[in-house]
N, C-alpha and C positions, 0 to 999 in steps of 0.2 A: 282734718288738716292733711295735706299731702305729705308724702315721704320726704319731699324736698324742703319741708318747713316753710313753704311759701304761702303767704296770705295777703289778701287785699282787704284792707280795713274798710268797713262800710262807708259809703257815700263819697269815696274818693274818685270814682269814675265820673267824668264829665261834671265834676263839681266846680271846676274853675275854667272859664273860657280861655284863660291864658295858658292852659296846660300844653306842654310840648314845645314851648318856646322860651328861650332864656331872656328874650327882650320884653316879654310881657305883652306882645301883640298877637293878634289872631294869625293862625297859620296861613290864611288865604291872602294876606296883604302882599302888595307888589314888592315892598322893601325886603321883607324876610325871604321871599322867593329869589330876589336878585342876589341877596347875600349868600343864600344856599347854593345858587348856581355858580358863584365864584369858587366855592369849596369843591364842588363836583368837577369843575374844569381843572383845578389844580390836582385833584386825585387822578383824573384821567391822564394828565400830562406826566405825572409821576410814574404811572404804569407803563405808558408808551416809552418813556426814557429808559426804564429798566429793561423792557423788551428789546429796545434798540441796542443796549449794551450786550445783551445775551445773544441776540440773533444777528449774525453778520450780514445777511442780505438786507434786513430791515435797517440796520445801522448805516450801511452804504447808501441806501435809498434816502435816509434822512440827511446824511452828509451831502449828497448830491443836490438836495433841495435846500441846503443851507449855505450855499456858496455860489459864486458867479452871478447869474441873473435871477437866482431864486432866493427866497427867504421863507422861513417857517414861522408858525404861530408862536406866541409868547411862551418862552421856556421850553420849546421843543428843540433840543440840541443833541440828543443821543449821548448823554454823559451821566455818570453817577452823581456828580455834583448837582446837575440840573434836576435829576430825580430826587435827590435828598432835599434840595431847596423846595421843589414843588410839594413833596410830601409834608415837609415841616410846615410850610406856609398853609397847607390845607388844614393841618391840625390846629394851628393858632388862629386861623381865620374861622374855623368852626367854633372856637371859643370867643369869637367876636373881639379880638384884640385890636385896639386902635392903631398901635404901632405896625402891625402886620398889614392893615389896610393902607397906611401911608407908604410902607415899603413897596407893596405891589403897585400902587399908583405911580410912584416915582420910577419904577422900572417899566411898567407897561405903557404909561402915558407917553414918554419920549419915544419909545419904540413905535407906538402907533403913529406919532407925528412923522417919524423917519419913514415908515412904510407909506404914509400918505404922500410925502414928497417924492418917494421913489416911483410911485405909480403914476406920476405925471410924465415919466420918461418912457419912450417907446419900448426900450429893451426890457423893461419890467412889466409893462402893460400887456404884452402879448402872451404872457404865461398865466393861465387860469389859476394855477396853484397859488400864485402870489396874491390874487384877489381873495382867494379862500383864506389864506393866512392873515391878510389884513382884516378881513371880515371877522374871523374868530377873535383876533386881538381886540378889535373894536367892540365886539359884543362883551368881552371880558371887562374892558374899561367902562363901558356903559353900565354893566351890572355893578361894578365897584361904585360908581357915582350914585346909582339909584339906591344901593344898600348902604350908603355912607352912614346914616344915623343908627344902623344896626351895630356898628363896630364902635362900642363905647367903653370897652374894658381897658383900664390903664395898667401900665407896667411899673416895675420897680425903678426908682430914680437912679439907682446905682448901676443899672443895666449897661449904659453906654461905656462906662469905664471898665466894667467887668468884661464886656465883649471885646474891647480893645486889648486888654491884657490876655484874654484867652486866645484871641486871634493871632497876636504876635507870638505868643509861646507855642501855640499849636502849629502855626506856619513854619516856625523855626525847626520844630521837631520833625514834622512831616517832610519838609524839604530836605532836611539832613538825611533822614532815613531813606527817602526816595533817591537822593543823589548817590548815596552809598550803594544802593541796590542797582541803580543804572550803571554805575562805574564797575561793579562786580560782574555784570552780565553783558556789557557792551562788547560787540563783536569787532569794532573798529579801534585799533590801537592808537594811542597818542592823542586822544580827543581832549581839547582844552577843558579846564574845569568850568569855565563860563558856559560853554555849550551844554555840558552835562546838567548844570543847574537850570539853564533856560529850558532844556528839554523836559526836565522833571516838572517844572512849574507849568509848562504847557500841557503835559500829560495829566497833570492834576486837574486841569480845566476840562479836557475832553480826551477820549480815547480815539478820536477820529484823526483826520489828516492834518490837524492844526500844527502838530510838532514834526511833521514829515519834512519840513524845510531844512532840517539839520541832517546833512549827509554824513556828518561825523559821528552820529549816534545811531546804532542799530541794536535795539533791545528786544528781548522776547515779548510776545504778546501778553503773557501772564504778568510780566513786570509792569507793562503799561496799565493793566487793569488794577494791579495792587497799588500803584502810585495814585491812581484815580480814587481808589477806595480810601486811602490815607487822607487825601485832601478832602474828600467828601465827609469823612468823619470829623475832621477839623472844622469844616464849614458848618456841620450840624451843631457842634459845640458852641460855635460863635452865635449861631441863630438862637440856640437855647438861652445863651447869656443875654441876647438882645431882647427876647420876648418873654422871658420867664415872669411869672406872676409875682406880685409882692408877697413877702414872707409873713406878713402879719405880726410885726414885732410890738404892736401896741398891746401891752398886757394889762391885767387887772390892777387898777390903782386904788388908793385908799378911799377916795370918794365913792367909786363904784362898789367897792367891797362893803362900805357902810350902807349904801342903798340896798345892796343885795341882802345883807343881814336883816334890814328892816322888812323887806319883802318876805324873807324866810320866817320871820317872827309872826307874820300875819297869815302866810299861806304855806308854811313849811310842811304841814301835815299831808299835803297832796301827793308828794313824791319822795320816796325814800332816798333818791339820788340827789335831791335838791342841794344839800349842803356841799356836795362835791363841786358845785359851781364856783365855790370860793377858792379853788386852786388858783395860784397866782401865776401860772403859766398859761392861763386862758385870758381871752379878751371877752368883753361883754358889749352887747348892743341892746338898746332900749326901745320899747314901744313909744310912739309919740306922746302918750299920756304919762309915761314913766311908771305905769302900774305893772309892767311885765318886762322881762329881759331874757335874753338867750346868751349863755356862756359858750364860747367856742374856741377852738384852736385851729391853726392853719398848718397843715403838713402836706408838702408836695403838691401844692395847688388845690388842696381839698380843704374847705372850711368845715370842720368837724364839730358839730354840737353834740352834747350828751345829755341824756335824761329829758325830762319835760321842761318847757319854758318855766321860768320862775315868776311867780306873782299871780295876779287875778286872771283866771281863764278867759274872761271877757276881753282882756287886753292882749291875749296871746296872738291873735291874728296880726295886730299891729307890729309886734316884735318879730314875728315870722316874716312879714313883708319887708321890714327893715333889714333883716338878716339876708334875705334873698336878693334885695337890691344891692347890698354890699357885695354879695357873691358875684353878681353879674358885673358890677363895676370893676372888680379886680380879676374877672375870668376865673374865679374859684368854682370848683365843683361842690355843690352843697350836699351834705350828708348828716344824718343824725344817728347816733348810737344809743341804744338802750332806752328808747322812748316808750312810755306806757301807751295803753290803748286809747285813752282819751286824747292825749297829745298827738298820737299818731293820726287820729281822725282829723284833727285840725290841720296838721301838716299835709295830709292827703288832699284837703280842700284847696291847698295852695300848689297842687301839681306834683306832689311827691308820691312815689310808690312805696310799698312796705314789704319787708321780708321778716318773718318771725325768726329771731335768733335763738330764743330759748326762754327760760323762765327764771324768775327770781323767787327764792325761797323765803317766805315770810311766816314767822311763828307768832301766834297770838298767845300771850301769857295765860289767859284764862282757859285756853284749850289744851295747854301743854301739861302732861303728867307722865310720871315714870311708871305708873301702875298699868297693869294689863299684860296679857301675853305678847301683844305686838311690840311692847317696849322692853321685853325681857333682855334682849342683847344689850341695849343701851343702858339699862339699869345695872346689869352685871359689870359692864365696862366702867361705869361711873364708880361703883363700889370697889372695883379692883384698884383703880388709881388712888382712891381715897385711902384704902388700906396700905398702900405703898408710902403714905405719909405726905402726900401732896396737899397743899392748901391754896385757896384762891382769895385774893384781896381785890375788892372792887371799889374804885374811887373815881370821882370826877377829876378831870385834869387840873381844875382850879384848886383842888384840895391837896394836890401833891406838891411838896416843897420843891423848890427849884433844883436843889442838889440831887434829890431823888429822881426828879424828872430827867435831869442830865444823865444820870447813871442808867436809867431805863432806855433812854434814847441810844446811848452807846451800846447797850446790850442788843437792842433791836438792829442796829447797824451791823454788829458782829454776827448776828444770827441770820442775816439776809442771805437768801439762797442765790449765790452768784454775784458778780460784780455790777450787774446792770439793774438799776431801779426800774420798776415797771408799774404801770397804772396810768389811767387818764379819766375814764368815764365813771369808775367806781372806786376811786382812791383819792384821798385828800392831798397827798404829796408832801406832808410835813407832820412832824410829831413834836409836841411840847411847845407849840406857839402859844403865847399868852392869850391871843385872841380866840383860841379854841377851848376855853376853860370848861364849857359844858359837855365836851367829849368825855367818854367814859373809858377808863383804863382797867383792864383785868391783868393782875400779876399772879403767876403760878409759881409757888416756891416748893422746893423739895423738903424732905424731913430735916435737913440741916439748915433750912432757912435760905438757901441759895435760890435766886430767881432762875427759872428754867423756861419760861414762856411768857409772852405778853399778847394781849388782844386789845385793840382800840376800836371804839365805836364812835361815830359822829351822831349828832342829834338828828332825829327825824320828827320835826315838830316838837311839841311839848311832851308827848307821851310815847315816843318811839326812838329806837336806835337803829343805825345802819352800819354794818360791818365795814371797817376801813382797813385794818392792818392785822396780820397774823404772823407771828414769829415765834420760833422755839429753838432751844438748844438741840442740836442734832444728836447729842449724847444722852439726852433724856429719854424717859420711857415713852412708848407709843400711847396714844390716846389722850394726851394732855389737852389738845384743842377741843375734843368732844367734851372732856371733863369741864373745861372752862365755860363752854357754851351752856352746858346744862346748869352749872352753878349760877350763871347769869340769869337764866330763865327761872330758876327756882327762887332767886332773890330779887327779881326785877321789881317787885312791888315796893321794895325799900326805896327805890329811886323813882317811883312813879311811872315806870315803864310798862306799857300795855302790849307793845308789839316790837319784834326784832326782825330786821332784814338781814338774812345771811348771804351765802354765796349765790352767784349766778350760775345756772346749769344750762350750758348750750345744748340745743337739740334734745331737751329733756323728753318731749313727747315721743320722739322716735324711739328712745330707749324704753320708755314705758309701754308703748303700744306695739313695738316691733316684736316683742316676745310673747304677746298675748295670743290666745287661741283665735284663729280666724284672720290673723294679719296677712295682708296680701303679699305677693311675691316681691313687688317693688319696695314695699315698706321693710320687709325682712332683709332684702339685699342692702338697702340703705343703712339699716341697723347693723348689719354685719360689717359694712365698710367703716362705720363710725366706731364700732367695737375694736376693729383692727387698728384704727388711728389712735385709739385711746392708749395704745402701748407707748406712744410718744407724747401725746397731749392729754391732759386730764379732762376728758369729756365724760365718759361713763362714771369715773370715780367721783367726780363732783356731784353728779346726780345721786349716786348711791349714798355719798356722805351726807347730803342734805336731806334725803328722803327719810332717814332714820328718825328725824325730829317730827315727822308727819306734818309738814308745813302746808300752807296755802301757796299755790304756785301762781305767780302773776307774770303773764307774758311780757316780753320786751322785744321791741322791733328795731330794725335798721330801716331808716327812711332814705330814699335816694331819688334822683330826678330821672335818670335813664339807666336801663340795664347795662348798657355799654360802659357805664362808669364804675360798675361794681369791682372790677380788678383794681382800678386805681384807688377806689375807696378802701378796699381791703389792704392795700399796701400802706395807705395813709394811716389806717387804724392800727396796723401792726407797728408803724413808726411811733404813733402816739402812745401806745401801750408799752413801748420799750422792747419789742421783739425784733425790730430792725433798726439799725443805726447806720444809714448810708453816709459816705463821706460828703462833707459840705463844701461847696465852692467858697473860695476866699471872699471875705467881706471887705470890699474896697470902700464902701460908703455906708457902713452899718449905722442904723439909727439907734439912738439910745432908747431903752425902755421908758415907759411913761413915768416910772418911779424907780430910778436906779438905786436908791438907797435901800430898797427892799430886796433881800436875798431871794433869788428864785429857787424854790425847793425842787428836789427830785421826787418823782412819784414813787410810791412804795411798790414792792414786788407783787406779782400775781403768780407766785410759784406754787408748788404742791399744797393742797388744802391743809395738810397736816402741819405745814411749817410756815408758810408765808402768806403774803397779801392776798386780798380778795381777787379771784379770777374775774376777768371781764369779758364781754362779748367781743 
């Protein structure tokens, strides 16, 4: 494996003829090509408009050909608003949003009709540039019409009202700031307020001669540009509000949860992360046969699935196809966090690429022992904590009285590292729910009988456990978590447990191979970078903490459609895991969850391995 931890799962290349297109059609069709050409036209116009703003000669040339007997192609106006509009439309058209297609057609269609009428007059006919402008605009409109069926993604129904509110508020703020700036720098005294406001609004549209008709206002060039930037920013916010993707508020309902539990009862042994599909801040989509499902959440326009699909592997393709169709319908970017190799291969056949994130540590009870020189450090640490008087109690959640469970939940909340709950792909997001009675709780008490730490594991089929939550009192002795894990492994047979899934170690193979004799310079450099970053993020420490149990390492993958989507997917994953909490736009038409009577839980933390929840990829 390369130092970048990148891997292509077998059979994913050329496995699907639809690969590379969101619409599911072959790349060579005329409709996809027409749709793509509209995107490239808008990108080119965005660049030209920005160049026109920066370059005075080019800007004057555009303005000269955009007035009098000349006219320019669609969206070529030499202004930041036009550049912002073209750039934003290129982005949303690339995501095949229907509203963007309608918006472009409503602007370009009448403009083409106007150009056609103008070219019937002699004073416009004699300029070749006008014919070129009309031809380019016509080609854009024709491409829109040919690619019409490619633009199928729907938007949020609350977008129009939100856009109206954002536009009104943004215009008021931008116009006020711009007018104050113009008033402060105007070189002509006694200018009426109305002229200053009108000048500001016209400068917001263009930095060209559009506002030069006002002899009573003479502002510096930098003021004109700044006003145009303010208006462009407002316009971008309005466009975002108009074309944003649905937020995916349809969450896991009681019926879906019951069906998922039935699938887990039959196929839960396949994936240690399967039980985490029961998080109630996820949605679920089913295969046509109902024998498989994918649980996902939507963050920032990314539909983020986690782990393997639930259910019969033969039905996985149906669930994956349904999930991808849903993503295309809403212009969501599809991504999967923490998929295993078998599921990754199936996802790859549906056009997704793979990047190995790291490895999951799995300990087999029959192979675990404290004997031998290799386990000397672990054995001594276990004895040291035991001599200090600490004891561990292991129980199923269903065997814990309600009052005790409430007290343990309060302790877990008190010991949480920081105010933000974290977790999505490898955390259940709740503790003490009666529906999770088969989960296993470990309580660590000191010599005085006071609770000092808790661990919670979710079921992994009938004979496995998967780590969910880790919390400890910060004033307790070090080594409690290791002590509790060892106690669980030594007593696992009492609960019929054969294997235990522990923490996820990101970039494990880099740390393991980067320090070996014969490691290449690129691998050593990558290992050094990750070691440096481990000062702030628990990368190497997680690997070392897990390696002491001598586990089997199971690789986990990130699946994605296009490499260009990785930054966006990374931000969405950080939001889902609780590392980022961007401010949300106001909800003017928020939809009610599918089951509002069920409290949405917060995910548990993924803080330091010695203290809190399971770290995630």
